[in-house]
N, C-alpha and C positions, 0 to 999 in steps of 0.2 A: 504494500500500500504506500502511496506517495502523497505528499502535500505540496501545494503550489501557492505562490503569492499572486494575487490578482489586483492590478491597479485599474479599477473601473472608473475611467475618467470622464470628464465632460466632453472633451474633444476626441481623445483617443484612449484606447484601453490596451493592456498587455498582460501576459501571464509568464511567470518565471519559476523555474525549479532550482533549488539549491541542495546539493548533496553533502554539504558540510565543508566542502573545499572550494567548489567553483559553481558559478551560475550557468544555467542553460536556458536561453531564451526560447520560448515556444513560438513557432511560426504560426501566425494567425491570418495573415493576408499576403499570400504569395505574389500578388500582383504589385506589391509595393517594394521599394528598395529596402526600407526598414521593415522587413516582413513580420517582425514580432509586434509591431504596432498596428492597430486596426481602428478605423473610425468607430466611434461609439454610436453613431447614428444608425437607425434601423429603418429599412423600407419594407412596409407590409403591403402586399399587392395581390392582385387577382389576374390570372392568365385569361380566364373566360368570363362567364357570367358572375355577377355578384351573388352572395349567398342568399338563401331564403330569408325573407324579412323576419323580424322577431315576432313571436306569437302575439304579443300585445298589439303590434302594428297591424297584423293581419286581422285580428279580432275587431279592432277599431274600424278598419276598412270594410269588413263584412257588415258591421252595424250600419255604416253609411249606405252600402249597397241595399241592405234590407229596408232601410228608410226610404230609399228611392223606389223600391219595388212596392212598398206599402202605399206610396202616393199614386203609383200606377194602378194598383188595385182599387183605390178609392175612386179614381177617375173612371175606371171600367165599370164600377158599380153605378156611378152617376149615369153613365151611358146606358146601362141595362134598364134602369128605371125610367129613363127618358125615351127608350126605344119604342117605336110605333108599331112594329110588327114582330111576331114570334121569331121569324128568321133572324131579324136584327138582334133580338134578345139572346138568341142562341150564340151568335157571334161574340157578344160581350160575355156571356156565361163561360164559353170555352176560353176566352182570354183570361178571365178571373181564375179559372182552374189552372191554366198554364202558369200564371204569375204566382199562385199559391204554391204550386209544386216547386217553382224556382226559389221561392222564399224559404222553403223547408229543406232544400237540397244543400246541406252543409258542405259536403266535399266540393261541389261545383262552385259554391259561393267562395270557398277558400281559394280555389284555383284562380277564380276571377280576381279576387283581391290581391293575390300574389302577382299576377300578371300586371295589374294596374300599378302596384307599388314598384315593381322592377322596372317598368317602363320609364318612370321619372327618377328613379334612384341613382345617385352617384356615390362614389367611395366616400366623399366628404359627408354624406348623410348618415353613414354608419357610425354608431357610437364606438368609442375606442375599444371597449371590451369585446364587442362583436367582431371588430376587425382582427383583434388578437386571436380570438377563438377560431376564426374561419380562414384567415388570409395566409399567404405564403410569406416567408421571411427571407430577406437578403441583407447580408452584413457587409461592412467595409466598403471598399471601392466598388464592388459589384452592386451593392445596394444603391450607392450614390449615383452610379452610372444609369441604373434602371430608372431612378427618379428623374434624372435629367432627360432621358429619352422618352419616358411615358409617365409624366407626373399625374395624369388623369387616371392611371391604372391602380394607384395606391396612395399611401400617405407616408411621408417621411417624418419620423420623430428625430429631430436634429440632435437632441441630447437628452435621452431618458433620465439621466442622473439629475438633471436640473429640476425635475418634477417631483422628486421623492419626498421633499419636505414641504411641498405646496399643499394648499387646501384642495383636495381632490373631491370631485363630485361622485355621485353614485356610479359604481361600476369601474371607476378609474383605478382604484386601489388594486382590484383583481387584475385589471388590464396590465398595469405595470409589473405586477408579480409575474404574470405569464410572459410578457415581453422580455423582461430581464432574465427570466429562467431560460428562455431560448438562447440568449447570448451566452450566459454562463455555462450552459450545457455544451454549446459550441466550443468554448474555451476548454472545458474539461475533456471532451472527446479528442480535441486537437492535442492536448497534453498527453493523454493516454496513448495515442497513436505514435507520438514521437518518443515517449519515454519507455514504451513497451511494458507498461505496468498500470495497474488500477490506480486512479487518482480519486481519493475519497475525502480529502481534507483541503480546505482553502483558508488562507488569511487574506481578507479583502480590505483594501485601504478605504478610509473614510475621512472626509473633511472634518475639521473641528465643528463647523456648523454647516449643515446641508443648505443648499439653495432653497429659499422659501422665507416666509415672514411669520412663521408660527413658533419660533423659539424652540424650547425643549420638546414641546409636543410634536413639532415638525421633525426634529432629529429622531425622536422615538419612532415616528411613523416610517421614516426613511430606513432605519435599521430593521424594522419589522418587515418591510417590503423586501429588502435585500436578503434577510434571513430566509423568508419563505421562498424567494426565488432560488436561492442557493440549494435549499433542500429539494425543491422541485426539479432542479437541474441535476440532481444525483450526488450531491455532496453530503456525506454522513455527518461531517463536523465542519463548522464554519465559525471563524472568529473575526473580529474587526480591530483594526489598529489605525490610529490617527496618522495621516500621511506624513506630516513633518517628523514624527517620532520614528516612522519606518525609515525615512531617509537618513535619520541619525544613526540607526542600527547599521546601515551600510557604511557610512563614513567612519564609524567607530572602529572598524576592522583595519583602518589605515593609521590609527593614532598610536603613538608610542607611550603616552602617559595620560593620566587623568586630565580632562579638559572640559570646560564648560563651553558648549557650542550653541550659537544662535542659528537655527535652521529656518530659512524662509522658503516656503514652497508656494510658487505662484503658478497655478494651473489654469485650465480653460474656464473653470467655473468659480473657483474660490482661491483665496489667499490664506494660507495656514502657516502659523509661526509657532515655534517652541524654543525655549531655552532649556537645555538638558545637560546633565552630567554624563559624560562618556568616559569609558576606561577600558583598555584591553583586558583587564582582569574580570570584567563583567560580561564578556562575550557570550557565555553560555547561560546567563540568567534569563529566565522567562518573563518574570514580572518586574518591570522597570519603572512602574508608575512613581515610586518614591524618588527616582532620579530626575523626574520632570519638574523643573523649577517654575516654569510658566508656559502656558499654551493659550493661544487665541486664534481666531479666524473670522472671516466674513465672506460674503458673496461678492468677491472682487477678482474675477478671473479674466483671462484673455478675451473671452467672448464679449465682455462689456467693452473692451477696447475695440473689438471688431465693429460693434454696433455704434460706438461713439465716432469711429472713423467714417462710417456711412453718414451719420447725421452732420458731421462737420465738413466733410469733403465731397461726398457724393450727392447727398440730398439737395444741396443748392443747385445742382445741374438737373434736378428732377422737379423743380418748382418750389422748393422751400424758400421762404423769405419773399416770395412774390406777393404783391398786393392786388386785391380785387378792385374793380372800378370805383367802388365806394370807399376805398382806402383801408379796408380791413385786411389783415394778413391771412394767407393760406393757413389753415389749422396746423400747428406744429405736430399735433397728435398723428396726422397722416403718416409721418415719417418714422416716429417712434413705434407706432403700431406695425408698420411695415417690417420692422426689424425684430419683432417679438417672437422669434422662433423658439424661445424657451417658455412660452406662455400659450398653451393650446387654446383656451377660451378666447384670449385676445386675438390670436392669429386667425382663428376661425371667424371671428367677427370682422376682421380686416378683409377676409376672402369672401364675405357675404355679398349678395347682390345689392343689398341696401347700402353697404359701404361704397361699392363701386358707383352707385348712382350719386352718392354724395360727392365723390371725387369728380364725376362727370359734370355735375351741376357747378361745382367750383371752377372747373376747367372752362366753363362757358362764360365766366365773368372775370377772367384775368387777362392781362395784356399779352402774356406769352404762353398761350395754351399748349404749345408744342412741348414745353418742359413738363407740364403735368401729364401729358400723354404717356411719358415714360413711367411715371408712378402708376398710371392706370394699367399699363401693360403688366407691370409687376403684380398688381392686384388681380387682374383678370386671369393671368397665366400662372398664378401662385408661385412666383419666382423668389419669394423672400429668402428661403434657405440657400438658394443659389447665390443671391446677392451677398448674404452674410459670409458665405464661403469665399466669394471673390474678395471681400474686404479682408478676410483672414490671410489670403494669399498675398494681398498688397502689403499688409503689415509685416509679413515674413520677408518679403522681397526688400522692403525698406530697412531691414536689419543689415543688409550688405550693400545697398545702393542709396545714393542721395535723392534720386527721383525716379519715378516709373510712369509709364502710361498704362492705365488699367483698362483693358478692353471689356466692354459690356455689350458686345454685339448680339447677345441673346435677347437683349431688350430692344435694341434698335441698331440697324446696320451703321457701321462707322461711328458708333457711340463710344468714345474714349474719354477717360477722365485722367487728368494729370495730377499726380500726388507726389509731394516731396517730404523729406524728413521733418521739415518745419510744420507741415500740416499734421503729420503723425504726432509730433511732440505736443502740439496744441490740443489735439484730440485726447491725449493721455493725461493732461495736467490734473484734472479733477480726480481721476482714478489714482494717479500717483500720490496725490495728497492723502487720500484715504488709506492707501497701502502703508505710507510712512507713519501715519497715525497708529496703525496696528502694530508696527514695529516698536514704536515708542511705548505703547501700552504693554507689550510683552516684556520689554526690558524693565520697565518700571515695576511690573508685578513679580519679577524674579528676585528671590532672596539673595542670589549671588550673580555678579555681573558676568556676561559672556566674555570668553577669551579668544574665540575664533568665530568666523562667519562662514556659513555654507548656504548658497542660494541655488535652488533647484526648480524644476518645472519648466514648461515650454517658454514662459515669458521671461525667465531668467536669462535667456540668450539675447534679449533685446538690448542693444547698446544703450538705449535711453534708460532702461531699468538699471543696468549695471552702473552707469554713471551716477544716477540719483542715489542708489543705495550704498554702493561701495566707495565711491570717491567723495560724494557730498555728505551723505548722512553718517556713514560708519567708517571713515578713513582710518580710524585707530585699530580696527579689528583685522588681523591677518585673515586672508581668504583661503578656504580649503577648496582646491580644485576637484571637481567631480563630474559625473555624468548627469547632465540636466534632465535627460529623458528617462533614464532607467533606475535612478537611485532609489526612488520610492518603492518600485516593484521589487527591486533586489532586496531591500530591507524587509519587505513583506515576505519574500521567499525565505529569508534567514529566520524570521519568526515562525514560519510554517514548518521549517525543518526541525526547529526545537520541539514542536508539538508532537512530532513522530517519535521522539525519544522519551516521552513521558511514560 
């Protein structure tokens, strides 16, 4: 039996096995250069017809049909009583008998109701739990490519992790359990195939605070969903470890002496920070909570930067800041709603016909309607996830270039947006201020000061982030060099290996 660490991330996920000496990265997405990383997004789709509508919907439609038949019976009765000849009365009598037979033919009524419902139904009409129960799943780049090619065939959940601590409506709790179970099972089976042994235990990383606004209740809900999903995916034992602490376990193996380390983990959805006592003498210890001097976190991940970059640099080319003929601004909510890929109710509202009509009406009363046409295309063709992904790519390219031309030709031919590092820096300022506030809070809450600094997570590679944290804010702390992408998962795998020795 083997145990693996799973870094279930906002943007990407990975799984790693540790045998006590070295790490083995599990290949999850062979289509990618970094095959151990896989997009966390899920595309749930249908090849053919949509599934049978829910029983409640069928029953409601049957009642509507029976109501219409009742009205026809009443009209036929009126015709019978008003008929002037026996032959005419017989015609109405036969009509009444046929309608009554139709009224009581439940199987035929249900088939008719299903046909009517399917005729008008789209994937977007299906509740999430129904989609999870009946749809096919595609993960990683395969899923994202399917979404780009046929968005109308399914629904892309850009980041399932971002919903775990949110206020979920009826059916969504079960939907996310089922959805994430499919992902975790995929990870488990991939590991078993490569390790050639049964994998029954997992240590899964968790942020200090899950994305959501429900505090401790949201965190408890998130852990509950992940636990149920892991069990459903075939894991007999599952434990959770805060991500910055997991990263600390990885770098601890490189230390020569006792050291207090400040770990800053900036991922796709959250920023998590801990100050922790590390020592080579404690490598085999399982419970290390007494070594954690301070830990804090917030919903401040790279995805927020992606959305901010859209609002600051792309949205102005889509009609943001335009004025209507009566001098009122175009509603700013148009553009923040457009980016709400981590808020299903809000995004569904943005994709609704009513919202499209609102944009169309606004388009008719501005001086440059062509710009708002781009927003309307994103709304009508449901391109929000693709646009956020384009912004993420722009952000990553600007880590090594001073300026780029971002092609958005899937919105409009020859539609290019020029973005430079100054634009990126401006879009990140409010986010950086909040991150630095978290760092200050963590240090202030620690009974002992940090002696070294380790920054990990995808956003740690940003030159802007490095400069702000290492050079400006914490220049007195020596920096531990490490793997920005794998340190958390390697630490989780180290903890997983300890569990197999209990």
